[in-house]
N, C-alpha and C positions, 0 to 999 in steps of 0.2 A: 541416426541420433540415439544417444543412450538418453534414457529417461532421467528427469532431475528430480530430487526431492525437495519440496519449497515448503518454507514455513509463511503462514499467514497470521498477522496478529490482529485479533479482532476485539472488539469490547461493545457493551450495550449502546445501542443507537448509532452503530457504524452506517454508513451509507448503503443502501441496500444494493444498488446496482454495481457499486465499487467492491462489492464483496462476492455476491452471487455471480457476476459475469466473468470475473479473473478465475473465481475458484473451478467454474465449469470448463471455462474456454482452456484453461492451462491442463486441467485433465483430459480434455477432448484431444488433446495432441499427444497424451501419452505421460504427462508429468504426474507426480505425486504430490498433493497439496495437503498440508496438515495446518487445519486451522484450530487456532487455540485462542483462549482469552484467560487472563489472570483468574485466580479463584473460581476457577470452573473445569470441568472433565469433560471428556469424550461422553456425547449424548446428551449433555446440557445444551442450551441455547441460547443465542444473544438476540435481543430485540434489534430489528434494523428500522432505519427511517429512508424514506425517499425524497430526497432534494430535487426539486425542480425549478426551472428558469422561466418564470411567467410574466416578466415585464416589469416586476418590482425592484426596489432598491438592491434586494440581496434574494437569496433562494427563498424558496417555501418549503415546508416541511410537512410530510405526511408519514402516518404509520405505514411500515413496509412489513415484510415477512419476518418470522422466526427463523433464525439460521442456526443450523445444527452442527455443533462443533465436532469434528471427526478425531481430535486428539487431545491430551490433557496438558494444559500448561505446565504444571509440576513435572511431568515426565520428559520434557523436552531436552534434548541435548544438541546445542546449537552446532557443533562441529559435524552432526549428522546430515545437516541441510546445505545445499547448492545455492540457495538463493531465500530472499526475503520479500514477502509482499505486505505493503502497509496501505490499507483502504483508508478512505477519508470519513465524513460524517463527523458526528460530535464525540464519537470514542477516543480520538488522539488527545482531546483537550484533557482528559484525566488520565488516560494510558500514561502520559508522559510524566505523570507523578510516581510511577510504579519503578523502584530502581532496578528490577530485574528487567523489564522491558527496555529500559535505558541501555542497561548491559547487553542485553540481545542485540539491539540497532547498534551499538557500537562495534560489536563483534564482527558483523557482516561488512562494516566499513574498513575495519583493520585487517581483514584478510582479503579484501577487495572482492568479495562475491557479489553477484547481481542482485541489486536491490530495486523495486519498483514501489513508487511512492505517488499517491494521487491525491489530490483536494488537500484536505486538511491534514493529511497523513505528513506534511512538512512540518506541523506542529512537533511530531515525534523527532524528527529529524534535527529541529532546532534545539529541542530540549538534550539530545543526546550530543550536541555540539560537534556534528560531522559535516557542516555545511560551510565551513571556512573556506573561501576561494573558490567555492563550488556553484555552477548553476543549477537553480532549481525551480521548476514550475509548481504553481499551488494556486488554490482558489484565491481570487484577488486580496480577500480579506486576510490572509496570512503573509502578504508581502512584508509586512515590518517584523515578523518573527523571522523570516528567511534573512533579511536585511540585518537585522540586530544579532543574527548568528554568525554573520560574516559571509553569508550568501550572496550571490547575485541573483537576484528574481528574474526569472524569465517571464517577459510580458508577452504572452503568445495567445493566440485565440483558444477558446474554450474546447475546441476540438482537435488541438494539437499536443503533441508530446515532445520533449527533449531528452537526449542521452547525453551525460557527460560522465567518462570513466565507468565505473559499476554502477551508476544511479540512472535511471529513467523515471522522468516525472511529468505529471499533466496536471491541467487545473481542476478538471472535472470529468465526470463520467461521458460527456459527449466525446472525450478524447479516447475512448476504449480501442478503436482501430489501430490508432496509431501507438498509443501506449503499451498494448499488449504486444504489437508487431515489434516494437523495439525492444521490449523485455524478452520476447522469444530470441532475437538476434543475439542479445546479450547472454543468453542461456545457451548458444550455440544451436538452437532447434532451426532444422531446415526442413520446410514444408515444400512438396513438389506436386504438382498437378499433372495428372495423366493427359 
């Protein structure tokens, strides 16, 4: 396997697990992950939020960690990346208002490079208008965005993921084992056990 260079788009109050777990897991298998945020540079951090499922009508939210960015948004060149990772949480609701973020998301779909989106990450996909005719899993409250963007909402359990074409998506962080495994398969990553 050759190591891939991956771009992760973050923002304040991105979901903690959906950022830190894939960031570390993808690096653990040898990939380089550049985590960026508009208007921030390498060494800056974003606030994260921990979303949990505790029997209420929707998730609960608690303060997470500070997540240190390791690359500068203004310095990225999208052609240098082999794939894109879009975590969920509250960040996608305002990141989708940034024209450069939308341009970046569209780029990965136009050249059919692997994209992993989870939870509210579907809000970015919908805003970028890349879901037409595509199946996409997301947090259930994002179903209207997926469908209004012309996508088919994947009504799957919260611990499952779905791959269609260059997109792997999942409802929330309990799907990490499937979501990350399916993304690694899209990247061509092979892991063997002795």
